[in-house]
N, C-alpha and C positions, 0 to 999 in steps of 0.2 A: 912296202905299204901297210902300217898297222891298219888293223879291222876292228871293227866294234861288232860283238855279239849282241844278240837280242836279250834284252833285261838286263845288260851289263852296262858300266860306267868308263870301264877303262880299255885301253888298247891291249892287244897282244901282239908282241912283235915278231916278225919273221914269219917261218912257214908252218906256225903250230895248227894243228888241223883239230878243233875241238871234239869233231864227230867220233874220233878213234880214241877211245877209253885208254887203251895201252900208250898211245901217245902223250895222252894229258898226264899220265903219270911219269912218263921222262922227262916231260918239259915242266915238272912242278919246281918251284923253288925250292932248293936246298942251300940259300945262304942268306942269312939275316940282313947281310949287307946289300944283296941285290933286291931282297924284297922290299927293305926301307926306300932304296933308291927309286925301285919302281912307282913306289906309293908317295914319294916324295915327304917323307918322314926322316926325322934326325935318326941315324943308325945308332946313336946311343941310347937309345931306348932299349936295345937290344944288349944282350951279354954272351957272347961267343962263348966263354967260358962253360956256359951252362949246357952247351950244345955238342960237348965233347962226348959224352955219352947217351945223347939222345938228339940227334940232328932235327934240323927243321926240315919239315917237308909241306908244303902247301901247294894244292894245284892252283892254277891260273884261273879256272871258272869260279873258285871259290876267292880268289884273290881279287878279282874284278868286283866282287860285291863289296870290297872295303871302301871305306870313304877316303880319297887322296888327301894328304896331309894330316891326318887325324891320328896322333898318335896313341889315343885312348878309343881307338875305333873297337867295338866290341868283337869283330870277327878277327881282326890283328892280335888282339891280346890273347886270343886262344891259341894261337900258333908261333908267336915270337917268343924268344927266349928272354929270360928275366933274370936279373941278379939274386932276386928271391930265391930262386929254386937253387942256389947253393947252399943255404940254411940246412944244415944237417938234422932236420926233423922230418917225421913221418915214417912210413914202413916200405920195406920193398914187396911185400906181400899185403898189403894190407887188409884184404877181405878172406884171406886164408885159403887161397886156390891151390897151392901146393899140395897140402896135404888132403885134398879133395880129389886129386888125381887117382883115376883107377887104372889108367894104362897113358903112356905117353900122348898129352895132349887131350886126353878124355877126361873131362872132369865130372864129377857128380856131388853136387852141394845138397839137392833137394831130392825127393822122393819121387820116383816116376819119370824122371828126365835128367838128360846128359846134356853136356856141352863140348862140342867138339872144337878144337883149335886147329881150323883148316888150313890156316896160315898164319905167319907172323907179320906179313905186309899189311900195310895200311895205306888207305888213299890220302891220309892226312895225319900229321902229328899232332895230336892235343896235348900241351904242355900240363894237364891235369891229369892226364890219362892213368887208370889204376894199373894197367898192365905196361907201363912204359919200363918197369923192370922185371917184366916176365922173360923165363929162359926159352925163349923161343926156340933157340937152336936144339933143343933138346926134345921138341915137341915131333910127333909123327911127321913124315914128309911122304908124299906119292901113295901110288896104288899098293904097295907092299905092306906098309905099315897100316894103310886104311884097311886092307883086309884083316887085320888083325882087330881093328875098330868094330868091323862089321861082324865078325865072328863072336864077339863079345855081346853086341847089341843082339843078335839071334839067340844066344843063350840065356838072356836075362828077360823073360816075358814080363817084369815088372815095369819094364821102361816104355811108358806110353808117348814120349815127346823128345824128339831131337833137336837140339839149338844149335846150330851153325855159326860158329864165332871166329875170332882172330885175336889180333890182327883184324883183319876184315874179310869174311867168307867169300867175297865178291871180287877178291884181287885175284882169285883162282880162275882161269879161262873155263868158258862154258864147256869145252869137251871134255875137261877134266871133272868139272862140275856135276855136269849131265850124268856121267858114268857114276859117280859117287851117289849122287841123288837117287837115281833110280834103283841103285842097290839097297839103300835105306828103305825106300818106299815099297819095295817088297817084302819086308819083314812085317807080318801080319799083324803084331801087337803094337807096332808104330802106329798111333792115332793123329798125331799133329807134328809138322814140321816148322821149326821157326829159324829165321834168318836175322840176327843183330848185324846190322850194316851202316856205314855213314856214306858208302859210296854213291848212291842215287842222290845223296843231297851235294857232296863236293865235286862229282865229276857224273851229272847225270846221265851222260851217254851211256853210262856203265848197263843200265837198263835197256839191253839188246833184245831184237826180236827172237834170238834164240835164248835167251834166259826167260822170256814171257812162255814161251811156247814150253819150254821146260816146266814153268810153275802150272801152267795149264793142264799139262800131262799127268798131274800128281794127283791122285785119288784122295790122298789125305788133306785135313784141313792145313791151309799154309798162312803163317804169319809171317809180317815182315816189319822188324821193329827199327825204326830209324834213331837217328841221333840229331836233333838240331835244339839248339841251346837260344837262338834268337831270331826274330823274324826276319834279319836283314839277310840272313843265311836262304832265304827264300824267294826265287825269281821264277820266270817263266819257264826256264829249262828243268828247275826241280819240278814244279807242278806237273808238268809235261811227264817226266819219269814216273811221279805219282799215279798219273791217271792209267799209264800203262800198267803200272802194278795193279792197281784196280780190276783192269779190263782183264787181267789172268786170272782173276777170283780170289785175289789175296787179301786179308784184312790188314791194313795198315795202320800201325800204332807209332807214337814217337815217346822217347824217353830223353829228358833234358836232366843236366847238372847245374844246380844251383851254382853260380858262379861270382864271387866277387869282382865288382866292377863291369862285370858284362851284361848279366839278366838279375842282379839283385835288386830290382824294384819293381813295383806294382804295374807300371804302365807296358815295361818290355815283356814282362810275364804275360800280361792280359794279350797284347797284341800277336803274341807267338800264338796261344791258346786258340784265340779268336781266328786267325788265318789258318790253323789247323782244324778247328770244327769245321769253318766253311768249305774245306774241302775232303771232309770225311776222314781225316786221321785223327784217330783217338789220341788225346794228349793222355799218355798211360801212366808214366811216373815222373816225377820231380824228386832227382836225388840229392839227398846231402852228399857232399865231397868225401870221397874215399880217402883216407889218411896217408896218401902214397908220398914217398920221400921225393921232393922236386916240385910237388904241386900245393903245400899245405897254404900258400899266401891266398889261393882262391876261396878259402873257406869262409862260410856265412854262419854266426851262430845260431843254435836251434829257435831262438827267441824271436829274431827276425824272420826266419824261414815260415815258422808258424803264423805270423803277423800277414805276411805274404799271401800265404795260402788261404787265410781266412778271408782276406779282402777278395781273392779270385772267388771264394766260394758265395761270398756275398753279392757279388756282381755277375755271375756267369751261371748258366744252367750246369747242371752237375756233371755231363758228360763231358763238359769242356775244361774241367778242372783236374789237374794230374793228383795222383796221391804223393804225399810229401813221404818219403822214405830212405831210409839207410839200410846198407849191407853190414851185418855184422858176422864174424866168424864164427862158425860152428852152429848157428842159426839155422830153423827148418825152413825160413823164410826171410824175405825182405822185412825188416821193420817198420812198421807205420809209426810214424811220427805226429801224433795228433791230429 
């Protein structure tokens, strides 16, 4: 029998157990036809040809927040393939990450902080992802290569912050993640740890008691940066995961991407910012789209983006308004757009 999960509107078929985040990953939709059938949407909205090098991946928890029968649903549009992806424009490495590699999977674009590609696996494949063409097969894997990262970190006292990224860093199991984070936390000049993750949003059960205990054990300041683009992505299971992160002593922030047809209007952005601020999640950045090949159809002109953020600024307290930014290759920081 199908079961209804709290805060969701669609049933999950079969024996799927949402409390097990690994089971959630295994049960995720990997077929545009299956996804559209489940939602009651014409499968012609999808473009299977566009999935040959970037397949669909959409966890059922996330899919259950979509509106049945709506081909323009803002969550569906983030994950379903489209024919516009086949247009040969954009770049394979849109923000210049490959030249910034100091070691396989260890990037340093900005002073005093490094970014580690802990895993090439994600919990969801966003069609606008700036790393959709990243050569994950060449990144470090497992303890042997992680030891090389650790040696580099120990030897460079200018590094103050370590950013765990991917893919999604929380796609790594708690045991391996715990070992590595504890090794990093023992380096005296590391002052802050930061996680960039979408997993607490798309599969909230990933915020396990083991993971929160690990965060509590770290003496450094810990920041968790989520990626939420639309208020419809939020339900009680997500808020519960965020509360667990807060109780573990972390500062939780959000960065969104401004996306054509998804959140490029005042009402959608305001609702997202208000819901985040109400639950002590700081709306950190609103990114202009990185010019990635396959994702250019999501772009919003700067003039529209500036008007939207100006409207938010006139309506909301300053802490509830994200900074509108663009990432440019070779720059010393994110570039603020007016």
